[in-house]
Each structure stands twice: as C-alpha cells, then as structure tokens.
N, C-alpha and C positions, 0 to 999 in steps of 0.2 A: 504494500500500500504506500502511496506517495503522500508525503506530508508537506505542508507549506508553513512558513513562519510568518506571523503577523504581530504587530505591536499590541500589547495589552494596554488597558487604560492607565496602568501605573508605569508605563514606559518599558517594561520587560517584554521579551519576545515569548510568545506561546506557539505551540505547534498544534495545528489542526489537520485533520485528514483532508486530502484533496477532494474536490467535488466528485460525486459518483459519475462514472462514465468518462471522466477526463483524465485518464492515465497518461503520464508522460511516456513517450517512446523510449525504450531502453537504449543505452549507449554503451560503447566499449564492450567489456566482457559480458555484460548482461545481454546485449544484442546478439553477440556470438552464441551465448548459451541458449537464447530463445530459438535461434535458427537451428542449433544443434539438436535440441529436443524435438523440434518439429520434424526435421529430416530423419532423425532416428526413428520416430514413431511411424513415419511414412514407409521407411525401408522395412521396419518390423511388420507392418501390416501387409506389405507386398509379399514378404517372405512367408508369412503364415498363410496368406491366400493361395500362393503357388503350392505350398506343401499340401494344403487341403485339396486343391484341384488334382494333384498327382495321387494322393491317397484315395480320392474318390474314384479315379480311373482304375487304380489297382483293385479296389473293393468291387467295382462293377465287373471287371474281367474275371475275378475269382468267383464272385457270386453266380455269374452266368455259367461258368464251367461247372460249378457245384450243383446248381439246380438243373441244368441240362442233363448232366450225367445221371443224377438221381431220378429225374423225371422220365426221360425218354431216350437220350442219346448215350447209350451204354458204351459206345466205341469212341466217344470224343475224349479229348484230353481231360485229365483230372485237374482239380483246382491246385493240387500240389505241383503237377507238371507245369501249369500256367505260372504259378508263383516262382518256380525255379527257372523260368524262361529268361533269356537275356533282356527282352523288352521290359518285363515286369521288374526284374532285378535292377535295371538301369533307372526306372522310375522311382523305385524305393530308395536308391542311393541319392538321387536328385532331391527327393522329398526330405531325406535326412539332412542334406546340405542346407536346404531352405530352413529347416527347423533349427539347425545350429546357428544360422545367421540370425533368425528371429530371437533365439535365446541370447545371443551376444548383444543385440540391440536392446533387448529388455533389460539386461544388466546395466546398460548405459543409462537407461531411464530410471531404473530403481536399483542402484547398487546396494548390495547387502554385505554385511560384515562377515557372515559365515553362511554356510549352506542352510537352507530352511529345513526344519525338522518336520518330516511328514509322518 
C-alpha cells in the first residue's frame, strides 16, 4: 500500500494511505519483480496446460485400447502395448518436462524453506 505524507494541524507530518485505486506505478526492483511474477505465472500456466493436453492424449489412447480390447477387438493392441509404444513414451516424457518446468516456476512464485510435508 502506498502512503503519502501531509502536514498535520500542529505542523508535524502524518502518513495516510493513498487514495483507493490510485496506486503509484512501481519503479526499479519493484517493477522488475512485478514483471517477473507475471511472466513466471504465464510460463507456469502454459507448462501445466501443455502437460494436461499431453496427459489427456495419453489417457484417451490407452482408454481406447483398453475398452476396444475388452469390448470387441480381441486382436488389437493392449493398453500396455500402447503405453510402451515410442509415441506414447515420447508424450509422457514431454509431459514430465512440462511439469518440471511448471514446478520450477511455482517455486519462483512461492519459494519454500523446506519440502512441504504431505
């Protein structure tokens, strides 16, 4: 919160809060930090979104193989065979990379002193 100084009736200076909605634009380090947290949250969001998109593709490919094989296509590939395929393995590796990036940027936004206890 930004404060402004004004003279009191007895000649001393008092500090009062700035008018609501009239924040001063940050300067120097504060400006850099504002940009940093904004961009960190943007990269974090993109990384999580991409990881979710990849995981969704993996899930649908495995679900399709699982239900097709159990329902009617006994000769089709199993969900294990699909999971071990290079295409799915590559998507899983890429999803992990995205999640690691998201984790890194989350720590930039909310640094912790030690690992959280779960």
